[in-house]
C-alpha positions as CSV (number, residue, x, y, z in Angstrom):
1,X,-21.8,22.1,-24.3
2,X,-18.9,22.9,-22.0
3,X,-19.2,22.0,-18.3
4,X,-18.2,25.1,-16.5
5,X,-16.3,25.3,-13.2
6,X,-18.8,24.6,-10.5
7,X,-19.2,26.4,-7.2
8,X,-21.4,23.6,-5.7
9,X,-21.4,19.9,-5.5
10,X,-24.1,18.5,-7.9
11,X,-25.0,15.8,-10.4
12,X,-24.8,16.8,-14.0
13,X,-27.9,17.0,-16.1
14,X,-28.3,14.5,-18.9
15,X,-27.6,17.0,-21.7
16,X,-24.4,18.1,-19.9
17,X,-23.3,14.4,-19.6
18,X,-23.9,13.8,-23.3
19,X,-22.0,16.9,-24.3
20,X,-19.0,15.8,-22.2
21,X,-19.0,12.2,-23.6
22,X,-19.2,13.5,-27.2
23,X,-16.4,16.0,-26.6
24,X,-14.1,13.1,-25.5
25,X,-15.3,10.7,-28.2
26,X,-16.9,8.2,-25.7
27,X,-19.7,6.4,-27.6
28,X,-23.2,6.8,-26.3
29,X,-26.6,5.8,-27.8
30,X,-29.0,8.4,-29.2
31,X,-31.2,9.7,-26.4
32,X,-33.5,12.6,-25.5
33,X,-35.5,13.7,-22.5
34,X,-39.3,13.5,-22.6
35,X,-41.4,15.3,-20.1
36,X,-44.6,13.5,-21.1
37,X,-45.7,10.1,-22.5
38,X,-46.6,11.7,-25.8
39,X,-43.1,13.2,-26.2
40,X,-41.6,9.8,-25.3
41,X,-43.7,8.1,-28.0
42,X,-42.8,10.7,-30.6
43,X,-39.0,10.2,-29.9
44,X,-39.3,6.5,-30.3
45,X,-41.2,6.9,-33.6
46,X,-38.4,9.3,-34.8
47,X,-35.7,6.8,-33.9
48,X,-37.5,3.9,-35.5
49,X,-35.9,1.3,-33.3
50,X,-36.6,-0.2,-29.9
51,X,-35.8,2.1,-27.0
52,X,-35.4,2.1,-23.2
53,X,-37.1,4.4,-20.9
54,X,-35.3,5.6,-17.8
55,X,-37.0,7.5,-15.1
56,X,-35.7,11.1,-14.4
57,X,-36.5,12.3,-10.9
58,X,-35.0,14.5,-8.3
59,X,-33.8,12.4,-5.4
60,X,-33.3,9.1,-7.3
61,X,-29.8,7.7,-7.1
62,X,-30.0,4.2,-8.7
63,X,-32.9,3.8,-11.2
64,X,-32.9,0.0,-11.2
65,X,-33.5,0.0,-7.4
66,X,-37.0,1.5,-7.9
67,X,-37.9,-0.4,-11.1
68,X,-37.1,2.8,-13.0
69,X,-36.0,1.3,-16.2
70,X,-38.1,-0.2,-19.1
71,X,-36.4,-2.0,-22.0
72,X,-37.1,-3.0,-25.6
73,X,-40.0,-0.7,-26.2
74,X,-41.4,-0.3,-29.7
75,X,-44.7,1.4,-30.7
76,X,-46.6,4.3,-29.4
77,X,-48.8,2.4,-26.9
78,X,-46.0,0.4,-25.4
79,X,-43.9,3.5,-24.8
80,X,-46.9,5.4,-23.3
81,X,-47.7,2.5,-21.0
82,X,-44.1,2.2,-19.9
83,X,-44.0,5.9,-19.1
84,X,-47.1,5.5,-16.9
85,X,-45.5,2.5,-15.2
86,X,-42.4,4.6,-14.4
87,X,-44.6,7.2,-12.7
88,X,-46.3,4.4,-10.6
89,X,-43.0,2.8,-9.7
90,X,-41.7,6.1,-8.4
91,X,-44.8,6.7,-6.4
92,X,-44.5,3.3,-4.8
93,X,-40.8,3.0,-4.2
94,X,-39.7,6.6,-3.8
95,X,-42.7,8.7,-2.9
96,X,-40.5,11.6,-1.7
97,X,-38.8,11.9,-5.2
98,X,-40.0,14.4,-7.7
99,X,-40.9,13.0,-11.1
100,X,-39.6,15.0,-14.0
101,X,-40.0,12.7,-17.0
102,X,-38.0,9.9,-18.7
103,X,-34.9,9.6,-20.8
104,X,-35.7,7.9,-24.1
105,X,-32.6,6.0,-25.3
106,X,-31.9,3.8,-28.3
107,X,-31.4,0.2,-27.2
108,X,-27.7,-0.9,-27.5
109,X,-26.7,-4.1,-29.2
110,X,-26.3,-7.1,-26.9
111,X,-22.9,-7.5,-25.3
112,X,-21.0,-7.8,-22.0
113,X,-21.8,-5.2,-19.4
114,X,-18.9,-3.5,-17.6
115,X,-18.6,-0.4,-15.5
116,X,-16.0,2.3,-16.2
117,X,-15.7,5.1,-13.6
118,X,-13.7,7.9,-12.2
119,X,-13.0,8.5,-8.5
120,X,-11.0,11.6,-7.5
121,X,-9.1,10.9,-4.3
122,X,-8.2,14.0,-2.3
123,X,-4.7,12.8,-1.7
124,X,-3.7,11.0,-4.9
125,X,-6.0,12.6,-7.5
126,X,-8.1,10.9,-10.1
127,X,-8.3,7.1,-10.5
128,X,-10.1,5.1,-13.2
129,X,-12.0,1.9,-12.4
130,X,-13.2,-0.9,-14.7
131,X,-15.2,-3.9,-13.5
132,X,-18.1,-6.2,-14.0
133,X,-21.0,-3.9,-14.6
134,X,-24.8,-3.6,-14.6
135,X,-26.7,-4.5,-11.4
136,X,-23.9,-6.8,-10.3
137,X,-21.3,-4.1,-9.3
138,X,-21.5,-4.2,-5.5
139,X,-22.6,-7.8,-5.3
140,X,-19.7,-9.3,-7.3
141,X,-17.1,-6.5,-6.7
142,X,-14.9,-7.5,-9.5
143,X,-12.9,-4.5,-10.5
144,X,-9.4,-3.1,-11.2
145,X,-8.2,0.5,-10.5
146,X,-5.3,2.6,-11.7
147,X,-4.3,6.2,-11.1
148,X,-4.2,8.5,-14.1
149,X,-2.9,8.9,-16.7
150,X,-4.3,5.7,-18.3
151,X,-2.2,4.4,-21.1
152,X,-3.3,1.6,-23.5
153,X,-0.9,-0.8,-21.7
154,X,-2.3,0.1,-18.3
155,X,-5.8,-0.3,-19.6
156,X,-5.1,-3.8,-20.9
157,X,-3.5,-4.7,-17.5
158,X,-6.7,-3.6,-15.8
159,X,-8.9,-5.7,-18.0
160,X,-6.6,-8.7,-17.6
161,X,-6.8,-8.5,-13.7
162,X,-10.6,-8.9,-13.7
163,X,-11.9,-12.3,-12.5
164,X,-14.5,-11.9,-15.3
165,X,-11.8,-11.2,-17.9
166,X,-12.6,-14.5,-19.8
167,X,-16.1,-13.1,-20.4
168,X,-14.4,-10.4,-22.5
169,X,-11.7,-12.5,-24.1
170,X,-13.8,-15.6,-24.9
171,X,-15.1,-18.3,-22.6
172,X,-16.6,-21.8,-23.3
173,X,-17.6,-21.0,-26.9
174,X,-18.7,-17.5,-26.2
175,X,-17.1,-15.1,-28.8
176,X,-14.5,-12.6,-27.5
177,X,-15.8,-9.1,-26.9
178,X,-14.4,-5.9,-28.5
179,X,-11.6,-5.4,-25.9
180,X,-9.9,-2.8,-28.1
181,X,-13.0,-0.6,-28.0
182,X,-13.1,-0.9,-24.2
183,X,-9.4,0.0,-24.0
184,X,-10.1,3.0,-26.1
185,X,-12.9,4.1,-23.6
186,X,-10.6,3.6,-20.6
187,X,-7.9,5.8,-22.2
188,X,-10.4,8.5,-23.0
189,X,-11.9,8.4,-19.5
190,X,-8.4,8.7,-18.0
191,X,-7.8,11.8,-20.1
192,X,-11.2,13.3,-19.1
193,X,-10.3,12.7,-15.5
194,X,-7.0,14.6,-15.8
195,X,-8.4,17.5,-17.9
196,X,-11.6,18.0,-15.9
197,X,-10.6,18.3,-12.2
198,X,-14.2,19.4,-11.4
199,X,-15.4,15.8,-11.9
200,X,-15.4,14.1,-8.4
201,X,-17.0,10.9,-9.5
202,X,-18.3,9.3,-12.7
203,X,-20.1,6.1,-13.4
204,X,-20.5,4.8,-17.0
205,X,-22.6,1.8,-16.0
206,X,-23.2,-0.2,-18.0
207,X,-20.8,0.1,-20.8
208,X,-22.0,-2.6,-23.2
209,X,-19.1,-4.2,-25.0
210,X,-20.2,-5.9,-28.2
211,X,-18.5,-8.9,-29.8
212,X,-15.2,-8.3,-31.4
213,X,-15.4,-5.5,-34.0
214,X,-18.8,-4.3,-32.7
215,X,-17.5,-1.5,-30.5
216,X,-18.6,-0.5,-27.0
217,X,-21.1,2.1,-25.9
218,X,-21.8,3.8,-22.6
219,X,-25.5,3.1,-22.0
220,X,-25.9,5.0,-18.7
221,X,-23.8,7.7,-17.0
222,X,-23.8,9.7,-13.8
223,X,-21.3,12.4,-13.1
224,X,-20.8,14.3,-9.8
225,X,-19.0,17.6,-10.0
226,X,-17.6,19.7,-7.2
227,X,-15.4,22.8,-6.8
228,X,-12.0,22.3,-8.2
229,X,-9.6,20.7,-5.6
230,X,-6.6,22.6,-4.4
231,X,-3.5,22.2,-6.5
232,X,-1.4,19.2,-5.7
233,X,1.6,19.8,-3.5
234,X,4.9,20.1,-5.3
235,X,7.7,17.6,-4.9
236,X,10.1,18.7,-2.1
237,X,13.5,17.5,-1.1
238,X,14.1,17.8,2.6
239,X,16.6,15.0,2.8
240,X,19.3,17.4,3.9
241,X,17.6,18.5,7.2
242,X,16.5,14.9,7.8
243,X,20.2,13.8,7.4
244,X,21.2,16.3,10.0
245,X,18.4,15.2,12.3
246,X,19.5,11.6,12.0
247,X,23.3,12.4,12.3
248,X,23.7,15.2,14.9
249,X,27.1,16.0,16.2
250,X,25.6,17.9,19.1
251,X,22.3,17.6,20.9
252,X,20.3,19.7,23.3
253,X,17.9,17.8,25.5
254,X,15.3,20.5,26.4
255,X,13.4,19.4,29.4
256,X,16.3,17.1,30.6
257,X,15.9,15.6,34.1
258,X,17.9,13.5,36.5
259,X,14.8,11.5,37.2
260,X,14.6,8.6,34.8
261,X,10.9,8.2,35.5
262,X,10.4,11.4,33.5
263,X,10.6,11.4,29.7
264,X,13.4,13.9,29.6
265,X,15.4,11.8,32.1
266,X,14.8,8.6,30.1
267,X,15.8,10.2,26.8
268,X,19.1,11.5,28.3
269,X,19.8,8.1,29.8
270,X,19.2,6.2,26.6
271,X,21.2,8.6,24.6
272,X,24.2,8.0,26.8
273,X,23.6,4.3,27.5
274,X,23.6,3.4,23.9
275,X,26.9,5.1,23.1
276,X,26.2,8.5,21.6
277,X,29.6,10.1,21.1
278,X,28.6,13.7,20.3
279,X,28.2,16.7,22.6
280,X,25.1,16.6,24.9
281,X,23.7,19.8,26.5
282,X,20.8,19.3,29.0
283,X,18.5,22.3,29.2
284,X,16.4,22.8,32.4
285,X,16.2,26.1,34.4
286,X,15.8,24.2,37.6
287,X,19.1,22.3,37.4
288,X,22.8,23.2,37.0
289,X,24.1,19.7,36.5
290,X,22.6,16.4,35.4
291,X,24.6,13.2,35.4
292,X,27.9,15.1,35.3
293,X,26.8,17.3,32.4
294,X,26.5,21.1,32.8
295,X,22.8,22.0,32.6
296,X,21.8,25.2,30.9
297,X,18.8,27.4,31.9
298,X,17.5,28.0,28.4
299,X,18.1,27.3,24.7
300,X,19.5,30.8,24.3
301,X,22.1,30.1,27.0
302,X,23.6,27.1,25.1
303,X,27.3,27.5,24.2
304,X,26.6,26.6,20.5
305,X,23.9,26.2,17.9
306,X,23.5,22.5,18.3
307,X,22.6,20.2,15.3
308,X,19.5,18.9,17.0
309,X,17.1,20.1,19.8
310,X,15.2,17.3,21.5
311,X,12.2,19.0,23.1
312,X,10.4,17.4,26.0
313,X,8.5,20.2,27.7
314,X,4.8,21.0,28.3
315,X,2.9,21.6,25.1
316,X,2.1,25.2,25.8
317,X,5.8,26.1,26.0
318,X,6.8,24.3,22.7
319,X,6.0,27.2,20.3
320,X,8.2,29.6,22.1
321,X,10.9,26.9,22.4
322,X,10.9,26.5,18.6
323,X,11.3,30.3,18.3
324,X,14.2,30.1,20.7
325,X,15.8,27.4,18.6
326,X,15.4,29.5,15.5
327,X,16.9,32.6,17.1
328,X,19.8,30.5,18.3
329,X,20.5,29.1,14.9
330,X,19.3,25.6,15.6
331,X,17.6,24.2,12.4
332,X,16.4,20.7,13.4
333,X,14.2,19.6,16.3
334,X,12.3,16.6,17.6
335,X,9.2,17.5,19.5
336,X,8.1,14.5,21.6
337,X,5.4,16.4,23.5
338,X,1.7,15.5,22.8
339,X,-1.2,17.9,23.0
340,X,-1.3,19.2,19.5
341,X,-3.5,18.5,16.4
342,X,-4.3,15.0,17.7
343,X,-6.2,16.5,20.6
344,X,-8.7,18.9,18.9
345,X,-9.1,22.5,18.0
346,X,-7.0,24.0,20.8
347,X,-4.1,21.6,20.1
348,X,-4.4,22.3,16.4
349,X,-4.1,26.0,17.0
350,X,-1.0,25.3,19.1
351,X,0.6,23.2,16.4
352,X,-0.1,26.0,13.9
353,X,1.6,28.5,16.2
354,X,4.6,26.2,16.5
355,X,4.9,25.8,12.8
356,X,4.5,29.5,12.2
357,X,7.6,30.0,14.4
358,X,9.4,27.1,12.6
359,X,8.8,28.6,9.2
360,X,9.9,32.0,10.3
361,X,13.3,30.7,11.3
362,X,13.7,27.7,8.9
363,X,13.5,25.1,11.6
364,X,12.5,21.6,10.5
365,X,10.6,19.4,13.0
366,X,10.1,15.7,13.6
367,X,6.7,15.3,15.4
368,X,5.2,16.6,17.5
369,X,3.7,13.6,19.5
370,X,6.6,11.3,18.5
371,X,8.8,8.9,20.4
372,X,11.8,9.9,18.4
373,X,14.4,8.4,16.1
374,X,17.3,5.9,16.2
375,X,20.5,5.8,14.1
376,X,22.1,2.6,15.3
377,X,25.0,3.0,12.9
378,X,26.0,6.3,14.6
379,X,24.8,5.1,18.0
380,X,22.4,7.9,18.3
381,X,19.2,7.0,20.2
382,X,17.1,10.1,20.3
383,X,14.1,8.1,21.3
384,X,12.3,7.0,24.5
385,X,10.2,3.9,25.2
386,X,10.6,0.6,26.9
387,X,12.2,-1.0,23.8
388,X,15.3,1.1,24.6
389,X,15.8,-0.5,27.9
390,X,17.6,-3.2,25.9
391,X,21.2,-3.5,26.8
392,X,22.4,-3.2,23.2
393,X,21.0,-1.7,20.0
394,X,21.8,-4.2,17.2
395,X,22.7,-2.7,13.9
396,X,21.6,-3.9,10.4
397,X,20.7,-2.7,7.0
398,X,16.9,-2.5,7.5
399,X,15.4,1.0,8.1
400,X,12.0,1.4,9.5
401,X,9.6,4.4,9.4
402,X,6.5,4.2,11.5
403,X,3.5,6.4,12.0
404,X,2.7,4.6,15.3
405,X,5.3,4.9,18.1
406,X,3.9,2.2,20.3
407,X,3.5,-0.5,17.6
408,X,6.7,0.6,15.9
409,X,8.6,0.3,19.2
410,X,7.1,-3.1,20.0
411,X,8.1,-4.5,16.5
412,X,11.6,-3.0,17.0
413,X,12.0,-4.8,20.3
414,X,10.8,-8.1,19.0
415,X,13.2,-8.0,16.1
416,X,16.1,-7.0,18.4
417,X,15.2,-10.0,20.5
418,X,15.7,-12.2,17.4
419,X,19.1,-10.6,16.8
420,X,17.8,-8.6,13.8
421,X,19.2,-5.1,13.7
422,X,18.1,-1.8,12.1
423,X,20.1,0.9,10.4
424,X,17.6,3.7,11.1
425,X,14.3,3.7,13.0
426,X,12.0,6.8,12.7
427,X,8.6,7.6,14.3
428,X,7.0,10.4,12.4
429,X,4.4,11.6,15.0
430,X,1.9,14.2,13.8
431,X,4.0,15.1,10.8
432,X,3.4,18.8,11.3
433,X,6.5,19.5,9.1
434,X,8.6,16.5,8.1
435,X,6.4,13.7,6.7
436,X,6.9,10.0,6.1
437,X,7.8,10.8,2.5
438,X,10.6,13.1,3.6
439,X,12.2,10.4,5.7
440,X,11.7,7.9,2.8
441,X,13.5,10.2,0.4
442,X,16.5,10.4,2.8
443,X,16.6,6.6,3.2
444,X,16.4,6.1,-0.5
445,X,20.0,7.5,-0.8
446,X,21.2,6.3,2.6
447,X,24.2,4.0,2.1
448,X,23.5,2.1,5.3
449,X,20.0,1.2,4.2
450,X,19.3,-1.9,2.0
451,X,15.6,-2.5,2.8
452,X,13.0,0.1,3.9
453,X,10.0,-1.0,6.0
454,X,7.0,1.3,6.4
455,X,4.1,1.1,8.9
456,X,1.6,3.7,7.8
457,X,-1.9,5.0,8.1
458,X,-1.8,7.7,5.5
459,X,0.4,9.5,3.0
460,X,0.3,13.3,3.1
461,X,2.8,14.1,0.4
462,X,2.3,11.6,-2.5
463,X,4.5,13.5,-5.0
464,X,7.5,13.3,-2.7
465,X,6.6,9.8,-1.8
466,X,6.6,8.8,-5.4
467,X,10.0,10.5,-6.0
468,X,11.4,8.7,-3.0
469,X,10.2,5.4,-4.3
470,X,11.7,6.0,-7.8
471,X,15.0,6.9,-6.2
472,X,15.0,3.9,-3.9
473,X,14.3,1.6,-6.9
474,X,17.0,3.2,-8.9
475,X,19.4,2.4,-6.0
476,X,18.2,-1.2,-5.8
477,X,16.4,-0.8,-2.4
478,X,13.2,-2.7,-1.7
479,X,10.3,-0.9,0.1
480,X,7.8,-3.0,2.0
481,X,4.7,-1.5,3.6
482,X,1.9,-2.4,6.0
483,X,-1.0,0.0,5.5
484,X,-3.5,0.1,8.3
485,X,-6.8,2.0,8.5
486,X,-8.4,0.0,5.6
487,X,-11.8,1.3,4.6
488,X,-14.0,-0.1,1.9
489,X,-15.4,3.3,1.0
490,X,-14.3,5.7,3.7
491,X,-16.0,8.9,4.8
492,X,-15.7,10.5,1.3
493,X,-17.9,8.0,-0.5
494,X,-21.0,9.2,-2.3
495,X,-24.0,7.4,-3.7
496,X,-22.3,6.0,-6.8
497,X,-21.1,2.6,-8.0
498,X,-17.5,3.9,-8.6
499,X,-17.4,5.3,-5.0
500,X,-18.2,1.8,-3.7
501,X,-15.5,0.1,-5.8
502,X,-12.8,2.8,-5.5
503,X,-12.6,3.0,-1.7
504,X,-9.6,4.5,0.1
505,X,-7.8,1.2,0.3
506,X,-8.2,0.4,-3.5
507,X,-6.6,3.8,-4.3
508,X,-3.6,3.1,-1.9
509,X,-3.2,-0.3,-3.5
510,X,-3.0,1.3,-7.0
511,X,-0.6,3.9,-5.7
512,X,1.7,1.4,-4.1
513,X,1.7,-0.7,-7.3
514,X,2.8,2.3,-9.4
515,X,5.5,3.3,-6.9
516,X,6.9,-0.2,-6.7
517,X,6.1,-0.6,-3.0
518,X,5.5,-4.2,-1.8
519,X,2.4,-4.3,0.3
520,X,2.1,-6.9,3.0
521,X,-1.1,-8.1,4.8
522,X,-0.1,-7.7,8.4
523,X,2.6,-6.4,10.9
524,X,4.3,-9.7,11.3
525,X,4.6,-10.1,7.5
526,X,6.3,-6.6,7.4
527,X,9.0,-7.8,9.7
528,X,9.3,-11.2,8.0
529,X,9.6,-9.7,4.5
530,X,12.2,-7.2,5.7
531,X,14.4,-10.0,7.1
532,X,14.2,-12.1,3.9
533,X,15.1,-9.1,1.8
534,X,17.9,-8.1,4.1
535,X,19.5,-11.5,4.6
536,X,18.9,-13.3,1.2
537,X,19.4,-12.5,-2.5
538,X,16.5,-11.4,-4.6
539,X,14.7,-14.3,-6.4
540,X,14.9,-14.3,-10.2
541,X,11.3,-15.5,-10.4
542,X,8.4,-17.1,-8.5
543,X,9.3,-20.8,-8.9
544,X,10.0,-22.5,-5.6
545,X,11.4,-25.9,-4.7
546,X,10.0,-27.3,-1.4
547,X,11.9,-29.9,0.6
548,X,10.1,-31.3,3.7
549,X,10.2,-34.0,6.2
550,X,6.4,-34.5,6.1
551,X,3.9,-35.3,3.4
552,X,1.3,-33.3,5.3
553,X,3.6,-30.3,5.5
554,X,4.2,-30.5,1.7
555,X,0.4,-30.2,1.2
556,X,0.2,-27.2,3.5
557,X,3.1,-25.5,1.7
558,X,1.5,-26.2,-1.7
559,X,-1.8,-24.7,-0.6
560,X,-0.1,-21.6,0.7
561,X,2.0,-21.2,-2.5
562,X,-1.1,-21.4,-4.6
563,X,-2.8,-18.8,-2.5
564,X,-0.1,-16.3,-3.1
565,X,0.6,-17.2,-6.8
566,X,3.9,-18.9,-6.2
567,X,4.7,-21.8,-8.6
568,X,5.9,-25.2,-7.5
569,X,7.2,-26.5,-10.9
570,X,7.9,-30.1,-11.9
571,X,11.6,-31.1,-11.6
572,X,13.6,-32.6,-14.4
573,X,13.9,-36.3,-14.6
574,X,17.6,-36.2,-14.0
575,X,17.1,-34.1,-10.9
576,X,14.5,-36.6,-9.6
577,X,16.8,-39.5,-10.3
578,X,19.5,-37.9,-8.1
579,X,17.0,-37.3,-5.3
580,X,15.6,-40.9,-5.5
581,X,19.1,-42.2,-4.8
582,X,19.3,-40.2,-1.6
583,X,15.8,-40.4,0.0
584,X,14.1,-43.6,1.2
585,X,11.8,-45.4,-1.3
586,X,8.7,-44.3,0.6
587,X,9.6,-40.7,0.1
588,X,8.6,-38.4,-2.8
589,X,11.2,-37.0,-5.3
590,X,8.7,-34.7,-7.1
591,X,8.3,-31.1,-6.0
592,X,7.4,-30.7,-3.1
593,X,10.1,-33.2,-2.1
594,X,9.3,-35.4,0.9
595,X,12.5,-36.8,2.4
596,X,10.4,-38.2,5.3
597,X,11.4,-38.3,9.0
598,X,14.2,-40.6,8.1
599,X,16.3,-37.4,8.2
600,X,16.3,-37.8,12.0
601,X,18.7,-40.8,11.7
602,X,20.4,-39.4,8.6
603,X,20.6,-35.6,9.0
604,X,23.0,-35.2,6.1
605,X,20.2,-36.2,3.8
606,X,18.8,-32.7,3.8
607,X,22.0,-31.1,2.5
608,X,22.5,-33.8,-0.1
609,X,19.0,-33.3,-1.5
610,X,19.6,-29.5,-1.6
611,X,22.8,-30.1,-3.5
612,X,20.8,-32.0,-6.2
613,X,18.4,-29.1,-6.5
614,X,21.1,-26.4,-6.9
615,X,21.5,-27.3,-10.6
616,X,17.8,-27.3,-11.3
617,X,17.2,-24.4,-13.8
618,X,13.4,-24.4,-13.1
619,X,13.9,-23.2,-9.5
620,X,14.3,-19.6,-8.2
621,X,13.7,-20.1,-4.5
622,X,14.5,-22.9,-2.0
623,X,12.0,-23.4,0.9
624,X,12.9,-26.0,3.6
625,X,9.9,-27.2,5.6
626,X,10.9,-28.8,8.9
627,X,8.5,-30.0,11.5
628,X,9.9,-31.1,14.9
629,X,13.7,-31.7,15.0
630,X,16.1,-31.4,17.9
631,X,19.7,-30.8,18.5
632,X,22.2,-32.3,17.9
633,X,20.9,-33.8,14.6
634,X,19.1,-30.5,13.9
635,X,22.5,-28.8,13.8
636,X,23.7,-31.2,11.1
637,X,20.5,-30.4,9.1
638,X,21.2,-26.7,9.5
639,X,24.8,-27.1,8.4
640,X,23.7,-28.9,5.2
641,X,21.2,-26.1,4.4
642,X,23.7,-23.3,5.1
643,X,26.4,-25.2,3.0
644,X,24.0,-25.4,0.1
645,X,22.8,-21.8,0.4
646,X,26.4,-20.6,0.1
647,X,26.7,-22.3,-3.3
648,X,23.8,-20.6,-4.9
649,X,22.6,-17.0,-5.5
650,X,19.0,-17.9,-4.8
651,X,17.1,-17.2,-1.6
652,X,16.9,-20.0,0.9
653,X,14.2,-19.9,3.7
654,X,13.4,-22.3,6.4
655,X,10.0,-23.0,8.0
656,X,10.2,-25.0,11.2
657,X,7.1,-25.7,13.3
658,X,8.8,-27.5,16.2
659,X,9.3,-25.8,19.6
660,X,12.4,-23.5,19.8
661,X,13.7,-25.0,23.0
662,X,14.4,-28.3,21.2
663,X,16.9,-26.8,18.8
664,X,18.6,-23.7,20.2
665,X,22.0,-24.5,18.7
666,X,20.7,-25.1,15.2
667,X,18.5,-21.9,15.4
668,X,21.5,-19.9,16.4
669,X,23.4,-21.4,13.5
670,X,20.8,-20.3,11.0
671,X,20.7,-16.8,12.5
672,X,24.5,-16.5,12.4
673,X,24.5,-17.4,8.7
674,X,21.5,-15.2,7.9
675,X,19.1,-17.9,7.0
676,X,15.5,-16.8,7.9
677,X,13.6,-19.3,10.0
678,X,9.8,-19.0,10.4
679,X,7.7,-20.9,13.0
680,X,4.8,-21.4,10.6
681,X,4.8,-22.2,6.8
682,X,2.3,-19.4,6.0
683,X,4.7,-16.8,7.3
684,X,7.6,-18.2,5.2
685,X,5.4,-18.2,2.1
686,X,4.1,-14.6,2.7
687,X,7.7,-13.4,3.2
688,X,8.8,-15.1,-0.1
689,X,5.9,-13.6,-1.9
690,X,7.1,-10.1,-0.8
691,X,10.6,-10.9,-1.9
692,X,9.3,-12.0,-5.3
693,X,7.3,-8.9,-5.7
694,X,10.2,-6.7,-4.6
695,X,12.5,-8.4,-7.2
696,X,9.9,-7.8,-9.9
697,X,9.5,-4.1,-9.0
698,X,13.3,-3.5,-8.8
699,X,13.8,-5.3,-12.2
700,X,11.6,-2.6,-13.7
701,X,13.3,0.4,-12.1
702,X,12.7,3.5,-14.2
703,X,9.4,2.3,-15.6
704,X,6.0,1.6,-14.2
705,X,5.9,-2.0,-12.8
706,X,3.9,-4.4,-14.9
707,X,0.8,-6.0,-13.5
């Protein structure tokens, strides 16, 4: 039976489900529908084996919740009695449901129960889920998810990620399950998900995986179909207009003002204050001159078609201003004004009008509702906000794209305060035209950018985003992201087990993994990871040597490393012997190395221990854990660490928990020599974890990253 294109959202009937599973070669037990107890008994007699009875009723989502499943039934009387019990259970637990009969199903051989499912995300398309199945799905929540297509390698990675993987591979004398059969089902389900876009969600729960060689069978299935989704957006390359937007040789400030309390006045002030060297044209019909610059009454009156129009006028005037830009030959604009799609139906209509004018003339827009962009390399600050009150705009090789102007600006100012500069800073606003993916594609080829940091709530153009990530990886650029707006299920969830497991955030996690994007758990970790990736070489692996002045601090670091899967390997005996000659006898030469607080009277000790570790082949990363030290001895410690770091192409990171005012000179020395210093050990370890992941992704450029 072929499942036709549906015009309504509905659950498939059992015969439709069986036909679909048979078409794709997904094993299922023999089963038939029985409307009466006599029919059920006759089917069991025909099969000649024990059967299960499963209630079929309109309005029932999960049969086990209403005692709607009877197992291991053999013989006419047992089947008829179970049929009657199903009717009674339905009347008791779901009196509003309409009883239709029972599904009579051959009992599957014993095995491990898992769930295999499909969830079709409206942005990223179909994803496949595997997890611990049966009635434990939501309680245990042990699952792995990948976007399609599902290859055999990807299927095995998914199974290996499960906490319950030992139940499938063999555990405490329990024989291994038929993992090959489960892999085969996952691959076929992935193909089904791609070829049948009408399937919105599917549960195969449970899939019973027999011992090795015994196969796997989908014992129960639910499939939700809905009208086919719209075709996925094609990849687009708008890096050229983004490049012009970020590197304008001439700028019109539409809505400029001499009053710096107004947005147009502040933008004009920041543009000049931070050293923009191109031509600036204020536009305001009420002024003839602002700050010594000729002010023009309209966009049409400008003496040239500028590279960029910065539009800061009332929302109702913006659509006409975009049309004026197009008529003048201006092809890029930043619309700072709010009052568009973020405000409701009226604002949405205004945004659509603005975009209709933009498309008619080929104008590309950043925003609306944005605080702008910064190109520190070209000294172009086309942004407003209190962060830009800073006297200088430090440059660097980190570029930052944010979907939140306020949070993005505050992070910018904090990093500036620490002397950490950016190459580009972009606030995307409403993304009516240019999206985060478009900026990412530009940055992927930007020679001034080494590390790309993203603060995002959603991705609107996954195809272009994926292309940008591939290009960035090919160019050796790490991408780190903090994704906010996490939801377990989100507003799209339906009454299915797969919908519970494959929430919005799980799909984003899978998408980031496939794109080689390093995801960090919080905003601070985003900044920390970007700094380590900018200032330090990539680690070759996840093995870290820890050197500390405190045994307690060693324990803290060890716990944090274990939490994030970072190894603290044993050192070679010859390395330990060298360290034993340097540290006091009450120290510890095994990794983590405790050199004790004796370093306060012998600050050179730190550098000497590091020199001993440089030749250790088991180490990929060096993490220095300081507690409270003070200048001037702290300066000598810093010099020893910097000296050692210069001898090795391994990342060196410092965690220092003492107050900053005790060691301003040493902290300045670390910063001058690009050694990251974190005030807490957990921040240092999270930053290192991001660097390790980035290194792994970049090492696999051109192919999907391994699990």
